N, C-alpha and C positions, 0 to 999 in steps of 0.2 A: 483632664483635657478632652475637648470635645471630639476631636478626630479618633481618639482612642477609647471612647465608650462603646459599650456593646452594641452592634447594630448601627453604628455610625457608617456612613457611606462617603468616602473621602471625594468622589467625584462629584456628588451632590454638595457637599459644603463648598467646594472649590466653584460650582457654579453660582451657589448662593452669594458667595462675596466677590465674584468676578475674576477669579483667579484660573489660569489654566492648570489642569490637573498634574502636568509634570513639574510646575513650579511651586504647586501646594505641597506634592510630595518630596520635593527638593528642600523646603522649608521645614517639614516635617521632620525629615532624615536629619537636618543640621540641628535641629532643636533637640532631638532625642539624643544626639552625638556630644554636642557643645552646650546645651542649655540655651538660656537668652542671649549669650554671648554668640550663638551661631546664627544668630537672626541679624545682628549688626551689618551694617553697610560695609561692602569689601571693595578694595581698590580694582579697578580693572585693567590698570596698567599692567605691561608685561614686565616680568623681572629683568629681562634683555631684550635688547634690540640689536640684533647682528647686523643689520643693513642701516644703522644709524650713521649719518655723516658726521665727521671730526667736528669737535667743538668750535673750530675756527670758521669752517663753511658755514655752520648754522649761524653763528654770529653774523656773518656775511649776509646770510639771506633776511634773517630777520631785521638785521639793521637798515635794510633797503626798503626806502618809503615808496618809490615807484617801482614797478613790475618790469624791468628794463630786459631786453633779449639777453643780455649778458649773463642773467641767472641760468638760462638754459646751460651754458656752456660750464657752470659751476656743478650743476646737478646731474647732467645727463652724459652720459659717454660721447665722446665725440663723433660717432656713425650715426648716432641719433640727432644729434644737432645739426648735421648735414642734411640729414632727411626731412627736417623740419623747413629748412630755409626754402 
């Protein structure tokens, strides 16, 4: 493996391939820990979203074709809606 050969400079390799050194080091670490599987794409989606709205509210918002002001009342707390008016 090129980065682990004697005299290899990780920063120089990253520069050659247009990769930031912190990213190159992360990929190298993942490869050493998990092999090729460590280089596979990973989801950036969070495992949970504590502030996510209920499914019914989300369906109302997604189903709305025009962005009416009533959406503000559904999403925002009452004091914020009054401040926007």
